[in-house]
C-alpha positions in Angstrom: 187.6 -147.6 -54.4 188.0 -144.7 -56.9 187.3 -142.2 -54.2 189.9 -143.8 -51.9 192.5 -143.7 -54.6 191.8 -140.0 -55.3 192.0 -139.2 -51.6 195.4 -141.0 -51.2 196.7 -139.2 -54.4 195.6 -135.8 -53.1 197.3 -136.5 -49.7 200.5 -137.6 -51.3 200.6 -134.5 -53.5 199.9 -132.3 -50.6 202.7 -133.9 -48.6 205.2 -133.3 -51.5 204.1 -129.7 -51.8 204.3 -129.1 -48.0 208.0 -130.2 -47.8 210.2 -127.2 -47.1 212.7 -126.3 -49.8 216.3 -127.1 -48.9 218.3 -124.2 -47.6 220.7 -122.6 -50.0 224.4 -123.3 -49.2 226.1 -119.9 -48.7 229.5 -118.3 -48.3 229.9 -114.9 -46.7 233.2 -113.4 -47.6 235.3 -111.0 -45.5 234.7 -108.3 -48.2 230.9 -108.4 -47.5 229.9 -110.4 -50.5 227.6 -113.5 -50.2 227.6 -116.4 -52.6 224.8 -118.9 -52.8 224.6 -122.4 -54.3 223.3 -125.9 -54.1 226.4 -127.9 -53.1 229.1 -126.6 -50.7 232.1 -128.6 -49.5 235.3 -127.7 -47.7 238.4 -129.2 -49.4 241.8 -129.5 -47.7 244.3 -131.1 -50.2 247.7 -132.2 -48.9 250.4 -129.5 -49.0 248.0 -126.9 -50.5 245.8 -124.2 -49.0 242.3 -125.3 -48.0 239.4 -124.0 -50.1 235.6 -124.1 -50.4 233.9 -125.6 -53.4 230.5 -124.1 -54.2 228.9 -125.7 -57.2 232.3 -126.2 -58.8 233.7 -122.7 -58.0 236.7 -122.4 -55.7 237.0 -119.9 -52.9 240.1 -119.7 -50.7 239.4 -120.5 -47.1 241.1 -117.4 -45.8 238.6 -115.2 -47.7 235.5 -116.8 -46.1 234.1 -115.3 -42.9 231.0 -117.5 -42.5 229.4 -120.4 -44.4 226.4 -122.6 -44.2 226.3 -126.2 -45.5 224.3 -129.4 -44.9 225.3 -129.5 -41.2 224.8 -125.9 -40.0 226.3 -122.4 -39.9 230.0 -121.9 -39.3 232.5 -119.1 -38.7 236.1 -118.8 -39.7 238.5 -118.3 -36.7 241.4 -117.0 -38.7 240.9 -113.6 -37.1 241.9 -115.2 -33.8 244.4 -117.9 -34.9 245.9 -116.5 -38.1 245.3 -117.1 -41.7 245.2 -120.7 -42.9 244.8 -121.9 -39.4 241.9 -124.0 -40.7 240.0 -123.6 -37.4 236.2 -123.0 -37.4 233.3 -122.7 -35.0 229.8 -123.9 -35.4 226.7 -121.9 -34.4 225.0 -123.7 -31.6 222.5 -121.2 -30.5 220.7 -118.1 -31.9 218.7 -116.0 -29.4 217.7 -113.6 -32.2 220.2 -110.9 -31.1 223.2 -113.1 -30.1 224.6 -116.1 -32.0 226.8 -118.4 -30.0 229.6 -120.5 -31.6 231.5 -123.5 -30.4 234.9 -124.5 -32.0 234.7 -127.7 -33.9 236.8 -130.0 -36.2 236.1 -128.7 -39.7 237.1 -132.1 -41.2 234.0 -133.6 -39.5 231.6 -131.0 -40.9 233.1 -129.8 -44.1 231.8 -132.6 -46.4 228.4 -133.4 -47.7 228.1 -136.1 -45.0 229.0 -135.8 -41.4 232.3 -137.5 -40.8 232.6 -138.9 -37.3 235.3 -141.6 -38.0 238.2 -139.6 -36.7 237.1 -136.2 -35.4 239.2 -134.1 -33.0 236.2 -132.1 -31.8 232.5 -132.3 -32.4 230.0 -129.7 -31.2 228.6 -130.5 -27.8 226.1 -127.6 -27.7 227.1 -127.1 -24.1 230.1 -124.7 -24.4 230.8 -121.7 -26.5 233.9 -119.6 -27.1 232.8 -117.0 -29.6 229.7 -115.0 -30.4 228.2 -112.5 -32.9 225.7 -109.8 -32.2 223.0 -109.4 -34.8 224.8 -111.7 -37.3 227.7 -109.2 -37.2 231.5 -109.6 -36.5 232.6 -112.6 -34.6 234.1 -111.9 -31.1 235.5 -113.8 -28.2 232.9 -114.7 -25.6 234.5 -113.0 -22.7 233.3 -110.5 -20.0 235.0 -107.5 -21.6 233.3 -107.9 -25.0 229.8 -108.8 -23.6 229.8 -105.9 -21.1 229.9 -103.6 -24.1 227.6 -105.4 -26.5 224.9 -106.1 -23.9 225.0 -102.8 -22.2 221.5 -101.8 -23.4 219.9 -104.6 -21.4 219.9 -104.1 -17.6 218.9 -107.8 -17.0 222.0 -109.0 -18.9 224.2 -106.6 -17.0 223.0 -108.1 -13.7 224.3 -111.5 -14.8 227.6 -110.0 -15.9 228.0 -108.4 -12.5 227.5 -111.8 -11.0 230.3 -113.1 -13.3 232.6 -110.3 -12.2 231.8 -111.0 -8.5 232.5 -114.7 -8.9 235.8 -113.9 -10.6 236.9 -111.6 -7.8 236.1 -114.3 -5.2 237.9 -116.9 -7.2 241.1 -114.7 -7.5 240.8 -113.7 -3.9 240.7 -117.3 -2.6 243.5 -118.4 -4.9 245.7 -115.5 -3.9 245.1 -115.9 -0.2 245.6 -119.7 -0.3 248.8 -119.4 -2.3 250.0 -116.7 0.1 249.4 -118.9 3.2 251.3 -121.8 1.6 254.2 -119.6 0.6 254.4 -118.0 4.0 254.5 -121.4 5.8 257.2 -122.8 3.5 259.2 -119.6 4.2 258.9 -120.2 7.9 259.9 -123.8 7.5 263.3 -122.8 6.2 264.3 -121.9 9.7 261.7 -123.7 11.8 261.0 -127.4 11.3 257.8 -127.0 13.3 256.0 -124.9 10.8 252.2 -125.1 10.8 251.2 -128.0 8.6 247.4 -127.4 9.1 247.9 -123.9 7.8 249.5 -125.3 4.6 246.6 -127.7 4.2 244.2 -124.7 4.6 246.1 -122.8 2.0 245.9 -125.7 -0.5 242.2 -126.1 0.2 241.5 -122.4 -0.4 243.5 -122.4 -3.6 241.7 -125.5 -4.9 238.3 -124.4 -3.9 238.6 -121.4 -6.2 238.0 -123.8 -9.1 234.5 -124.3 -7.9 233.6 -120.8 -9.2 234.3 -121.9 -12.8 230.8 -123.4 -13.1 228.9 -120.3 -11.7 230.9 -118.0 -14.0 230.0 -120.1 -17.0 226.4 -120.1 -16.0 226.4 -116.3 -15.6 227.7 -115.7 -19.1 225.1 -118.2 -20.5 222.3 -116.4 -18.7 223.5 -113.0 -19.9 223.4 -114.0 -23.6 220.2 -116.0 -23.2 218.4 -112.9 -21.9 219.5 -110.6 -24.7 216.5 -110.5 -27.0 
């Protein structure tokens, strides 16, 4: 019995020791400074500027570029929407070289506990609007920016070329379809027997251009996924 108790005691001690230490809560300021602590919350009092509370110390929200709390790693979107916009994005993927961010409702993620009672937007992990390269400056996740940041990876450039090709096809279909509809309506001003099937064709062509949205999104995902 004594040996069994000693074995159970050693296992329990080993389990406690093996538990990973909790991650530090951090604030990365726009001036380059990083602050660490044990307890970080986002406070938004009525009629007052929002701020971060890190172990009792206050930091104005407009001065914080990135932060990490109990729920994940987040980026301030004030560079895109203006100071005191109170809009943030959550990091949903990190390939090692590229970090993807999805815009979220900060009131859901800013406290010690996740608040899902009345959120406007929770992270889905399926879409992203912003990214950072090598933990650097946050940028919009568009073709123009990615073409520059991923230029040293030929494989990524292949996917970006696919994105550009899908975009050209999408614009082409929408333009031709709209042109057909406009031309037939113009003819109809003087001739009541205008070609109704052609109008239908124009509408179908314009609408079918929307089917390229999915492949375009996939092309951007594949481009960032392959940047290691």
